[in-house]
VMD Tcl script that builds the backbone (N, CA, C; Angstrom):
set m [mol new atoms 393]
animate dup $m
set s [atomselect $m all]
$s set {name element resname resid chain x y z} {
  {N N MET 1 A 37.968 11.096 -110.702}
  {CA C MET 1 A 39.165 10.912 -109.909}
  {C C MET 1 A 39.884 9.655 -110.386}
  {N N PRO 2 A 41.161 9.753 -110.725}
  {CA C PRO 2 A 41.898 8.579 -111.205}
  {C C PRO 2 A 42.057 7.540 -110.107}
  {N N LYS 3 A 42.037 6.287 -110.543}
  {CA C LYS 3 A 42.225 5.196 -109.585}
  {C C LYS 3 A 43.694 5.083 -109.217}
  {N N ARG 4 A 43.921 4.691 -107.962}
  {CA C ARG 4 A 45.294 4.531 -107.487}
  {C C ARG 4 A 45.875 3.235 -108.022}
  {N N HIS 5 A 47.160 3.267 -108.265}
  {CA C HIS 5 A 47.863 2.053 -108.674}
  {C C HIS 5 A 48.631 1.551 -107.456}
  {N N THR 6 A 47.991 0.665 -106.693}
  {CA C THR 6 A 48.561 0.198 -105.432}
  {C C THR 6 A 49.495 -0.982 -105.647}
  {N N LEU 7 A 50.272 -1.285 -104.628}
  {CA C LEU 7 A 51.143 -2.448 -104.660}
  {C C LEU 7 A 50.316 -3.725 -104.805}
  {N N GLN 8 A 49.195 -3.802 -104.097}
  {CA C GLN 8 A 48.341 -4.989 -104.216}
  {C C GLN 8 A 47.851 -5.173 -105.646}
  {N N LYS 9 A 47.430 -4.087 -106.273}
  {CA C LYS 9 A 46.959 -4.154 -107.662}
  {C C LYS 9 A 48.086 -4.648 -108.569}
  {N N GLN 10 A 49.286 -4.134 -108.372}
  {CA C GLN 10 A 50.419 -4.554 -109.199}
  {C C GLN 10 A 50.734 -6.029 -109.003}
  {N N ILE 11 A 50.681 -6.516 -107.768}
  {CA C ILE 11 A 50.936 -7.934 -107.484}
  {C C ILE 11 A 49.909 -8.805 -108.199}
  {N N ILE 12 A 48.654 -8.413 -108.164}
  {CA C ILE 12 A 47.582 -9.182 -108.804}
  {C C ILE 12 A 47.741 -9.164 -110.316}
  {N N LEU 13 A 48.037 -8.009 -110.887}
  {CA C LEU 13 A 48.237 -7.930 -112.338}
  {C C LEU 13 A 49.478 -8.704 -112.769}
  {N N ASP 14 A 50.529 -8.665 -111.978}
  {CA C ASP 14 A 51.726 -9.455 -112.287}
  {C C ASP 14 A 51.405 -10.952 -112.280}
  {N N ALA 15 A 50.600 -11.382 -111.319}
  {CA C ALA 15 A 50.199 -12.798 -111.263}
  {C C ALA 15 A 49.357 -13.161 -112.479}
  {N N LEU 16 A 48.494 -12.266 -112.885}
  {CA C LEU 16 A 47.678 -12.502 -114.080}
  {C C LEU 16 A 48.565 -12.693 -115.299}
  {N N LYS 17 A 49.600 -11.852 -115.431}
  {CA C LYS 17 A 50.556 -11.985 -116.541}
  {C C LYS 17 A 51.341 -13.284 -116.431}
  {N N GLU 18 A 51.811 -13.611 -115.236}
  {CA C GLU 18 A 52.617 -14.814 -115.025}
  {C C GLU 18 A 51.839 -16.086 -115.360}
  {N N LEU 19 A 50.605 -16.154 -114.901}
  {CA C LEU 19 A 49.809 -17.368 -115.120}
  {C C LEU 19 A 49.460 -17.544 -116.590}
  {N N GLY 20 A 49.017 -16.487 -117.225}
  {CA C GLY 20 A 48.781 -16.504 -118.658}
  {C C GLY 20 A 47.832 -17.571 -119.177}
  {N N ASN 21 A 47.032 -18.191 -118.336}
  {CA C ASN 21 A 46.165 -19.282 -118.797}
  {C C ASN 21 A 44.696 -18.972 -118.542}
  {N N HIS 22 A 44.312 -17.703 -118.641}
  {CA C HIS 22 A 42.944 -17.278 -118.400}
  {C C HIS 22 A 42.482 -17.714 -117.005}
  {N N PRO 23 A 43.223 -17.325 -115.967}
  {CA C PRO 23 A 42.914 -17.816 -114.622}
  {C C PRO 23 A 41.644 -17.207 -114.034}
  {N N THR 24 A 41.067 -17.933 -113.095}
  {CA C THR 24 A 39.970 -17.416 -112.289}
  {C C THR 24 A 40.578 -16.585 -111.161}
  {N N PRO 25 A 39.783 -15.744 -110.512}
  {CA C PRO 25 A 40.315 -15.028 -109.347}
  {C C PRO 25 A 40.849 -15.982 -108.274}
  {N N ALA 26 A 40.193 -17.118 -108.095}
  {CA C ALA 26 A 40.667 -18.089 -107.100}
  {C C ALA 26 A 42.046 -18.623 -107.463}
  {N N MET 27 A 42.298 -18.853 -108.740}
  {CA C MET 27 A 43.609 -19.331 -109.178}
  {C C MET 27 A 44.684 -18.276 -108.909}
  {N N ILE 28 A 44.348 -17.025 -109.145}
  {CA C ILE 28 A 45.300 -15.945 -108.885}
  {C C ILE 28 A 45.567 -15.835 -107.384}
  {N N TYR 29 A 44.517 -15.910 -106.605}
  {CA C TYR 29 A 44.674 -15.868 -105.151}
  {C C TYR 29 A 45.589 -16.999 -104.677}
  {N N ASP 30 A 45.354 -18.204 -105.149}
  {CA C ASP 30 A 46.202 -19.342 -104.771}
  {C C ASP 30 A 47.657 -19.116 -105.171}
  {N N HIS 31 A 47.848 -18.486 -106.320}
  {CA C HIS 31 A 49.196 -18.234 -106.841}
  {C C HIS 31 A 49.969 -17.246 -105.965}
  {N N ILE 32 A 49.284 -16.258 -105.407}
  {CA C ILE 32 A 49.984 -15.216 -104.659}
  {C C ILE 32 A 49.906 -15.378 -103.138}
  {N N HIS 33 A 49.008 -16.205 -102.663}
  {CA C HIS 33 A 48.715 -16.249 -101.228}
  {C C HIS 33 A 49.931 -16.567 -100.350}
  {N N ASP 34 A 50.753 -17.516 -100.721}
  {CA C ASP 34 A 51.913 -17.866 -99.889}
  {C C ASP 34 A 52.896 -16.703 -99.752}
  {N N ARG 35 A 53.101 -15.973 -100.842}
  {CA C ARG 35 A 54.041 -14.842 -100.811}
  {C C ARG 35 A 53.428 -13.579 -100.219}
  {N N TYR 36 A 52.118 -13.416 -100.396}
  {CA C TYR 36 A 51.434 -12.197 -99.950}
  {C C TYR 36 A 50.155 -12.562 -99.187}
  {N N PRO 37 A 50.286 -13.099 -97.987}
  {CA C PRO 37 A 49.113 -13.574 -97.249}
  {C C PRO 37 A 48.148 -12.476 -96.812}
  {N N THR 38 A 48.570 -11.229 -96.890}
  {CA C THR 38 A 47.669 -10.148 -96.481}
  {C C THR 38 A 46.706 -9.738 -97.591}
  {N N ILE 39 A 46.902 -10.235 -98.807}
  {CA C ILE 39 A 45.973 -9.934 -99.901}
  {C C ILE 39 A 44.834 -10.942 -99.831}
  {N N SER 40 A 43.623 -10.435 -99.676}
  {CA C SER 40 A 42.452 -11.300 -99.519}
  {C C SER 40 A 41.860 -11.695 -100.869}
  {N N GLN 41 A 41.018 -12.722 -100.834}
  {CA C GLN 41 A 40.300 -13.114 -102.043}
  {C C GLN 41 A 39.412 -11.973 -102.525}
  {N N ALA 42 A 38.790 -11.271 -101.598}
  {CA C ALA 42 A 37.927 -10.150 -101.972}
  {C C ALA 42 A 38.713 -9.077 -102.725}
  {N N THR 43 A 39.944 -8.826 -102.307}
  {CA C THR 43 A 40.784 -7.848 -102.996}
  {C C THR 43 A 41.093 -8.308 -104.413}
  {N N VAL 44 A 41.406 -9.582 -104.577}
  {CA C VAL 44 A 41.684 -10.121 -105.915}
  {C C VAL 44 A 40.462 -9.932 -106.804}
  {N N PHE 45 A 39.279 -10.314 -106.323}
  {CA C PHE 45 A 38.053 -10.154 -107.105}
  {C C PHE 45 A 37.814 -8.687 -107.447}
  {N N ARG 46 A 37.970 -7.814 -106.472}
  {CA C ARG 46 A 37.708 -6.386 -106.670}
  {C C ARG 46 A 38.673 -5.772 -107.691}
  {N N VAL 47 A 39.952 -6.093 -107.573}
  {CA C VAL 47 A 40.948 -5.543 -108.510}
  {C C VAL 47 A 40.667 -6.033 -109.929}
  {N N LEU 48 A 40.415 -7.315 -110.083}
  {CA C LEU 48 A 40.162 -7.852 -111.423}
  {C C LEU 48 A 38.898 -7.257 -112.035}
  {N N ALA 49 A 37.854 -7.130 -111.246}
  {CA C ALA 49 A 36.615 -6.530 -111.756}
  {C C ALA 49 A 36.847 -5.085 -112.172}
  {N N GLY 50 A 37.553 -4.346 -111.350}
  {CA C GLY 50 A 37.837 -2.954 -111.679}
  {C C GLY 50 A 38.713 -2.799 -112.905}
  {N N GLU 51 A 39.731 -3.628 -112.995}
  {CA C GLU 51 A 40.640 -3.536 -114.141}
  {C C GLU 51 A 39.982 -4.007 -115.431}
  {N N SER 52 A 39.015 -4.889 -115.344}
  {CA C SER 52 A 38.332 -5.325 -116.560}
  {C C SER 52 A 37.389 -4.243 -117.069}
  {N N GLU 53 A 36.953 -3.358 -116.189}
  {CA C GLU 53 A 36.092 -2.262 -116.614}
  {C C GLU 53 A 36.869 -1.131 -117.263}
  {N N ASP 54 A 38.056 -0.841 -116.719}
  {CA C ASP 54 A 38.745 0.347 -117.225}
  {C C ASP 54 A 40.258 0.287 -117.124}
  {N N GLY 55 A 40.832 -0.905 -117.177}
  {CA C GLY 55 A 42.262 -0.960 -116.950}
  {C C GLY 55 A 43.025 -1.887 -117.846}
  {N N GLU 56 A 43.839 -2.710 -117.223}
  {CA C GLU 56 A 44.813 -3.511 -117.939}
  {C C GLU 56 A 44.407 -4.968 -118.139}
  {N N ALA 57 A 43.201 -5.329 -117.755}
  {CA C ALA 57 A 42.768 -6.723 -117.849}
  {C C ALA 57 A 41.401 -6.789 -118.503}
  {N N GLN 58 A 41.069 -7.974 -118.981}
  {CA C GLN 58 A 39.729 -8.163 -119.512}
  {C C GLN 58 A 39.150 -9.478 -119.023}
  {N N ARG 59 A 37.850 -9.453 -118.831}
  {CA C ARG 59 A 37.144 -10.665 -118.431}
  {C C ARG 59 A 36.933 -11.514 -119.663}
  {N N VAL 60 A 37.162 -12.806 -119.508}
  {CA C VAL 60 A 36.955 -13.757 -120.590}
  {C C VAL 60 A 35.625 -14.443 -120.327}
  {N N TYR 61 A 34.768 -14.429 -121.317}
  {CA C TYR 61 A 33.460 -15.045 -121.180}
  {C C TYR 61 A 33.525 -16.484 -121.676}
  {N N ALA 62 A 33.291 -17.405 -120.759}
  {CA C ALA 62 A 33.262 -18.824 -121.080}
  {C C ALA 62 A 32.038 -19.420 -120.396}
  {N N PRO 63 A 31.121 -19.978 -121.157}
  {CA C PRO 63 A 29.889 -20.484 -120.571}
  {C C PRO 63 A 30.146 -21.573 -119.533}
  {N N GLY 64 A 29.385 -21.525 -118.458}
  {CA C GLY 64 A 29.503 -22.531 -117.420}
  {C C GLY 64 A 30.769 -22.441 -116.603}
  {N N SER 65 A 31.508 -21.366 -116.744}
  {CA C SER 65 A 32.789 -21.220 -116.055}
  {C C SER 65 A 32.727 -20.035 -115.105}
  {N N SER 66 A 33.534 -20.103 -114.060}
  {CA C SER 66 A 33.709 -18.933 -113.203}
  {C C SER 66 A 34.331 -17.828 -114.037}
  {N N ALA 67 A 34.258 -16.623 -113.526}
  {CA C ALA 67 A 34.897 -15.510 -114.226}
  {C C ALA 67 A 36.362 -15.842 -114.451}
  {N N ARG 68 A 36.845 -15.566 -115.630}
  {CA C ARG 68 A 38.252 -15.750 -115.961}
  {C C ARG 68 A 38.759 -14.424 -116.513}
  {N N TYR 69 A 40.055 -14.213 -116.367}
  {CA C TYR 69 A 40.628 -12.946 -116.785}
  {C C TYR 69 A 41.915 -13.170 -117.552}
  {N N GLU 70 A 42.279 -12.152 -118.326}
  {CA C GLU 70 A 43.583 -12.163 -118.972}
  {C C GLU 70 A 44.124 -10.753 -119.012}
  {N N TYR 71 A 45.435 -10.671 -119.078}
  {CA C TYR 71 A 46.112 -9.381 -119.097}
  {C C TYR 71 A 46.027 -8.804 -120.495}
  {N N GLY 72 A 45.770 -7.527 -120.580}
  {CA C GLY 72 A 45.736 -6.849 -121.868}
  {C C GLY 72 A 44.320 -6.625 -122.357}
  {N N LEU 73 A 44.211 -5.794 -123.370}
  {CA C LEU 73 A 42.902 -5.443 -123.907}
  {C C LEU 73 A 42.762 -5.748 -125.396}
  {N N ARG 74 A 43.640 -6.580 -125.924}
  {CA C ARG 74 A 43.576 -6.933 -127.346}
  {C C ARG 74 A 42.256 -7.648 -127.636}
  {N N LYS 75 A 41.562 -7.203 -128.672}
  {CA C LYS 75 A 40.304 -7.843 -129.054}
  {C C LYS 75 A 40.612 -9.160 -129.769}
  {N N HIS 76 A 40.041 -10.238 -129.255}
  {CA C HIS 76 A 40.216 -11.552 -129.867}
  {C C HIS 76 A 39.177 -12.501 -129.303}
  {N N TYR 77 A 39.119 -13.696 -129.860}
  {CA C TYR 77 A 38.125 -14.687 -129.452}
  {C C TYR 77 A 38.755 -15.779 -128.598}
  {N N HIS 78 A 37.869 -16.514 -127.925}
  {CA C HIS 78 A 38.288 -17.609 -127.056}
  {C C HIS 78 A 37.489 -18.859 -127.373}
  {N N ILE 79 A 38.055 -19.987 -127.006}
  {CA C ILE 79 A 37.364 -21.265 -127.124}
  {C C ILE 79 A 37.463 -21.956 -125.771}
  {N N ALA 80 A 36.364 -22.603 -125.375}
  {CA C ALA 80 A 36.318 -23.264 -124.070}
  {C C ALA 80 A 36.003 -24.741 -124.249}
  {N N CYS 81 A 36.650 -25.565 -123.438}
  {CA C CYS 81 A 36.380 -27.002 -123.442}
  {C C CYS 81 A 35.148 -27.258 -122.579}
  {N N ARG 82 A 34.184 -27.953 -123.119}
  {CA C ARG 82 A 32.943 -28.205 -122.386}
  {C C ARG 82 A 33.112 -29.236 -121.280}
  {N N LEU 83 A 34.228 -29.971 -121.267}
  {CA C LEU 83 A 34.447 -30.956 -120.211}
  {C C LEU 83 A 35.317 -30.425 -119.080}
  {N N CYS 84 A 36.500 -29.947 -119.394}
  {CA C CYS 84 A 37.424 -29.553 -118.324}
  {C C CYS 84 A 37.415 -28.059 -118.037}
  {N N GLY 85 A 36.806 -27.249 -118.914}
  {CA C GLY 85 A 36.733 -25.809 -118.687}
  {C C GLY 85 A 37.930 -25.015 -119.157}
  {N N LYS 86 A 38.924 -25.684 -119.750}
  {CA C LYS 86 A 40.099 -24.968 -120.263}
  {C C LYS 86 A 39.647 -23.906 -121.265}
  {N N VAL 87 A 40.289 -22.743 -121.210}
  {CA C VAL 87 A 39.997 -21.648 -122.128}
  {C C VAL 87 A 41.277 -21.305 -122.866}
  {N N ALA 88 A 41.168 -21.107 -124.174}
  {CA C ALA 88 A 42.341 -20.760 -124.989}
  {C C ALA 88 A 41.973 -19.638 -125.949}
  {N N ASP 89 A 42.982 -18.879 -126.355}
  {CA C ASP 89 A 42.791 -17.864 -127.384}
  {C C ASP 89 A 42.605 -18.558 -128.730}
  {N N VAL 90 A 41.772 -17.970 -129.591}
  {CA C VAL 90 A 41.585 -18.468 -130.952}
  {C C VAL 90 A 42.397 -17.583 -131.871}
  {N N ASP 91 A 43.266 -18.190 -132.657}
  {CA C ASP 91 A 44.142 -17.453 -133.563}
  {C C ASP 91 A 43.411 -17.194 -134.880}
  {N N MET 92 A 42.611 -16.139 -134.870}
  {CA C MET 92 A 41.884 -15.714 -136.071}
  {C C MET 92 A 41.590 -14.230 -135.939}
  {N N PRO 93 A 41.313 -13.576 -137.048}
  {CA C PRO 93 A 41.049 -12.133 -136.981}
  {C C PRO 93 A 39.777 -11.816 -136.196}
  {N N TYR 94 A 39.801 -10.696 -135.497}
  {CA C TYR 94 A 38.621 -10.167 -134.811}
  {C C TYR 94 A 37.798 -9.426 -135.863}
  {N N HIS 95 A 36.515 -9.657 -135.908}
  {CA C HIS 95 A 35.665 -9.113 -136.972}
  {C C HIS 95 A 34.916 -7.865 -136.514}
  {N N ASP 96 A 35.585 -6.718 -136.631}
  {CA C ASP 96 A 34.950 -5.445 -136.287}
  {C C ASP 96 A 33.725 -5.177 -137.151}
  {N N ASP 97 A 33.690 -5.756 -138.357}
  {CA C ASP 97 A 32.569 -5.539 -139.260}
  {C C ASP 97 A 31.252 -6.039 -138.658}
  {N N LEU 98 A 31.297 -7.032 -137.795}
  {CA C LEU 98 A 30.078 -7.509 -137.135}
  {C C LEU 98 A 29.493 -6.416 -136.241}
  {N N GLU 99 A 30.350 -5.662 -135.593}
  {CA C GLU 99 A 29.883 -4.578 -134.742}
  {C C GLU 99 A 29.205 -3.493 -135.569}
  {N N LYS 100 A 29.802 -3.157 -136.693}
  {CA C LYS 100 A 29.219 -2.132 -137.566}
  {C C LYS 100 A 27.888 -2.601 -138.130}
  {N N GLU 101 A 27.808 -3.873 -138.513}
  {CA C GLU 101 A 26.581 -4.424 -139.070}
  {C C GLU 101 A 25.456 -4.431 -138.029}
  {N N ALA 102 A 25.772 -4.847 -136.807}
  {CA C ALA 102 A 24.763 -4.865 -135.740}
  {C C ALA 102 A 24.327 -3.448 -135.391}
  {N N ALA 103 A 25.262 -2.524 -135.341}
  {CA C ALA 103 A 24.932 -1.140 -135.024}
  {C C ALA 103 A 24.010 -0.555 -136.086}
  {N N TYR 104 A 24.314 -0.810 -137.344}
  {CA C TYR 104 A 23.497 -0.300 -138.449}
  {C C TYR 104 A 22.099 -0.915 -138.407}
  {N N ALA 105 A 22.014 -2.212 -138.171}
  {CA C ALA 105 A 20.730 -2.920 -138.199}
  {C C ALA 105 A 19.814 -2.503 -137.053}
  {N N GLU 106 A 20.371 -2.226 -135.886}
  {CA C GLU 106 A 19.536 -1.996 -134.706}
  {C C GLU 106 A 19.631 -0.587 -134.125}
  {N N GLY 107 A 20.518 0.250 -134.657}
  {CA C GLY 107 A 20.626 1.610 -134.173}
  {C C GLY 107 A 21.405 1.767 -132.875}
  {N N PHE 108 A 22.041 0.702 -132.419}
  {CA C PHE 108 A 22.850 0.761 -131.206}
  {C C PHE 108 A 24.232 1.310 -131.529}
  {N N THR 109 A 24.928 1.760 -130.520}
  {CA C THR 109 A 26.353 1.993 -130.614}
  {C C THR 109 A 26.996 0.748 -130.021}
  {N N VAL 110 A 27.684 -0.022 -130.830}
  {CA C VAL 110 A 28.279 -1.272 -130.377}
  {C C VAL 110 A 29.717 -1.007 -129.970}
  {N N GLU 111 A 30.058 -1.420 -128.764}
  {CA C GLU 111 A 31.406 -1.209 -128.245}
  {C C GLU 111 A 32.279 -2.443 -128.385}
  {N N ARG 112 A 31.662 -3.611 -128.331}
  {CA C ARG 112 A 32.429 -4.854 -128.387}
  {C C ARG 112 A 31.470 -6.013 -128.561}
  {N N HIS 113 A 31.973 -7.111 -129.087}
  {CA C HIS 113 A 31.142 -8.309 -129.184}
  {C C HIS 113 A 31.946 -9.524 -128.748}
  {N N PHE 114 A 31.210 -10.559 -128.355}
  {CA C PHE 114 A 31.806 -11.814 -127.910}
  {C C PHE 114 A 31.147 -12.941 -128.668}
  {N N ILE 115 A 31.951 -13.818 -129.198}
  {CA C ILE 115 A 31.462 -15.033 -129.842}
  {C C ILE 115 A 31.990 -16.198 -129.025}
  {N N GLU 116 A 31.114 -17.127 -128.668}
  {CA C GLU 116 A 31.527 -18.266 -127.853}
  {C C GLU 116 A 31.817 -19.469 -128.743}
  {N N PHE 117 A 33.024 -19.952 -128.662}
  {CA C PHE 117 A 33.390 -21.206 -129.305}
  {C C PHE 117 A 33.496 -22.241 -128.196}
  {N N ILE 118 A 32.776 -23.320 -128.326}
  {CA C ILE 118 A 32.762 -24.360 -127.304}
  {C C ILE 118 A 33.027 -25.687 -127.984}
  {N N GLY 119 A 33.861 -26.498 -127.368}
  {CA C GLY 119 A 34.173 -27.803 -127.943}
  {C C GLY 119 A 34.926 -28.651 -126.948}
  {N N LEU 120 A 35.822 -29.457 -127.458}
  {CA C LEU 120 A 36.647 -30.328 -126.623}
  {C C LEU 120 A 38.112 -30.017 -126.876}
  {N N CYS 121 A 38.863 -29.806 -125.796}
  {CA C CYS 121 A 40.295 -29.547 -125.930}
  {C C CYS 121 A 40.993 -30.850 -126.340}
  {N N PRO 122 A 42.226 -30.772 -126.810}
  {CA C PRO 122 A 42.946 -31.985 -127.215}
  {C C PRO 122 A 43.024 -33.043 -126.115}
  {N N ASP 123 A 43.177 -32.605 -124.859}
  {CA C ASP 123 A 43.272 -33.571 -123.764}
  {C C ASP 123 A 41.969 -34.323 -123.535}
  {N N CYS 124 A 40.839 -33.674 -123.768}
  {CA C CYS 124 A 39.537 -34.291 -123.499}
  {C C CYS 124 A 38.955 -35.041 -124.699}
  {N N GLN 125 A 39.516 -34.844 -125.877}
  {CA C GLN 125 A 38.936 -35.454 -127.079}
  {C C GLN 125 A 38.932 -36.985 -127.030}
  {N N GLY 126 A 39.892 -37.565 -126.348}
  {CA C GLY 126 A 39.973 -39.025 -126.318}
  {C C GLY 126 A 39.406 -39.670 -125.081}
  {N N THR 127 A 38.819 -38.885 -124.176}
  {CA C THR 127 A 38.313 -39.471 -122.940}
  {C C THR 127 A 37.023 -40.236 -123.169}
  {N N ALA 128 A 36.768 -41.178 -122.314}
  {CA C ALA 128 A 35.556 -42.007 -122.414}
  {C C ALA 128 A 34.308 -41.184 -122.175}
  {N N GLU 129 A 34.416 -40.084 -121.418}
  {CA C GLU 129 A 33.243 -39.270 -121.071}
  {C C GLU 129 A 32.534 -38.705 -122.286}
  {N N ASN 130 A 33.292 -38.344 -123.312}
  {CA C ASN 130 A 32.648 -37.659 -124.439}
  {C C ASN 130 A 32.212 -38.620 -125.536}
  {N N GLN 131 A 32.383 -39.882 -125.357}
  {CA C GLN 131 A 32.013 -40.829 -126.431}
  {C C GLN 131 A 30.615 -41.338 -126.262}
}
mol reanalyze $m
mol bondsrecalc $m
mol representation Tube
mol addrep $m
């Protein structure tokens, strides 16, 4: 049975597009709450989880971070700051060949892979904390 495309879902996806900074569900909720107070945090979490499984959004994996999401399904990598938690897209090719190599080596059917890049964002590179 196809999933319904509700007004609440559209509002949440629009907020995800507007924010564009790999927001957490809490950030999206804060962004929409004043305009749409009837949308609960649970609804935001549920819509994002559902859309990351089979829709218009994807979960971004960043170690030590709450779930983060972004609009779209383009395969690409991310980098996370180990101090402030900022997540950014990495401008480099996605390596589908790694999936084929892993599938061949282990006999799995590989659907996707994630590589974690962790470091310090430009804002945190000069702070006293990391020295």
